[in-house]
N, C-alpha and C positions, 0 to 999 in steps of 0.2 A: 364240536369236533367233527371232522369229516372222516368217516370210517368205511373202508372197503373190505368186504368179506368175500374171499374167493375160496372155492372148495372143489375137490374131486370126490365123487361118490359113486360107488358101484351099485350097492343095494338100497341106497336111500338113507342109511344110518348117518353118514357124515353130512348129507344134505339137511337132515333134521336138526343136527347140532348147529349147523350154520344158520338155519332159520331161527332157532332159539337164541343164538348169540345176536343175530341181527335184530330180533324183536326186543331183546333186552337193551341193546344200544339205543334203539329208537325210543324205548320207554324212558331212557335216561336223557332224552333230548338231543341225541346226536344225529347227524345226517348219515344215513347208511345206504350203501349200494351193495347188493348181493349178486354174485356172479358165479356160475359154474366155470371152471377153468377151460372147459371145452368150448365155451362161447368164443367166437372168432375175434371178439374185441377185448377179451379178458386181459391179455398181456398189455395191450395198448392202454387200457383203462388203468391197470395197476401201475403203469409207468408214469401216470399223472401224479402230481403231489396229493398226498393224503396224510392226515395226522396219524392214522393207523392202518396197517395192512394186516388183516387177520386171515391166516391161511389154514384151511382144514383139509385133511387127507385121510383116506383109508390106507391100510397097509397091505402090500402085495408081497408075495414070494420072499419069505425069510426076512421080513422087516424092511423091505425096499419100497420106494415110491412107485406108484403106478405110472405107466407111460404118459398119460394125459397131464399129470403134475410135472413130470420131467420136461415135457414140451412147453408147458406154461412158464416154468422157471427159466428155461433156455431162451424163450422169446422175450421174457421180461429183461433178462440180462442183455440180450442183443439190442433192445430198444433203448434202455435207460441205465443199464448197469444195476447194481444192487441198491435197494432202498436203504436208508439209514437203519442200522441194526435195531436201535431202540424203538423204531416204529413198527417192527414186525413181531407178531405173536402167532403161535401155532397151536392148533387143536387137532386131535385125531381120534379115530375110532379103531377098535381092534377086537380081537378075540383071544383071551388068555389060553384057550384050549390049544392054540398053536405054539405055546411056550412063552413064558414071561420075557425071555430074551428077545422075542420078536414083537411083543405087544406094543402097539402104537409106534413101532419102529420108524415108519415113514415120517410121522410127525416129529420125532426126535431128530431124524436126519435133516429135515427141513429147518428146524430151529438151529441146529449146528451150522448148516450151510449159510444161513443168513446172520449168524452170530447173535441171535435174539437173546436178550438178557431176561426175558419173561419165562415163567414156568410154562410147560406144555400141559394143556388140558387133555386128559385121557378119559375116554368114555368107552365102556365095554358094550360093543354092538350098538343097538338102538337106544338112545336115551329114554329112560322111563322112570317114573316115580320121583318123589320129592328129593331124594339124595342127588340124583343126576341134575335136576333142575337147580338145586342149590349150588352144586359144583360149577355148573355153567354160569350162573349169575355171579358167583364169587370170582371166578376166573375173569369174566368179562369186566367186572368192576375194577379188578386189579390191573389188567392190561390197558385200561382206559385212563388210569391215573396220569396226571401230567408227568412228562419225562423228568426224572430226577426225584420224584416223590414215591415213596414206598408205602404200601398199605399197612 
């Protein structure tokens, strides 16, 4: 399977989740390309056919997407329109201290925007410990299932 992992990260938390997702995809034998959405080629690369587009985002101001993710999504739509909903899965990082109503809000907004049928992976701040590793691996395995197959 060809997997593109695109992420926006402010402090490095989401980048670390993206790296762990990418590493797990690779360990499962998939072809993986990892890109920061600020990369000038990110939207053009995302517009190319992929079996999965995995999007990662931190949450800004009351559960919103940061500007760099908004630019990436707009550019992707301008170039190719929306990818098929079943090929898009979203993960996010956040901090519950800002309120559960906002926790990983950007990731949930992205999932709704693309109509993704996959669950959103939520990681509190920086992934650490076996519980976060397990959650990342389980989520990755689930979203990489062939379309129409549930785990």
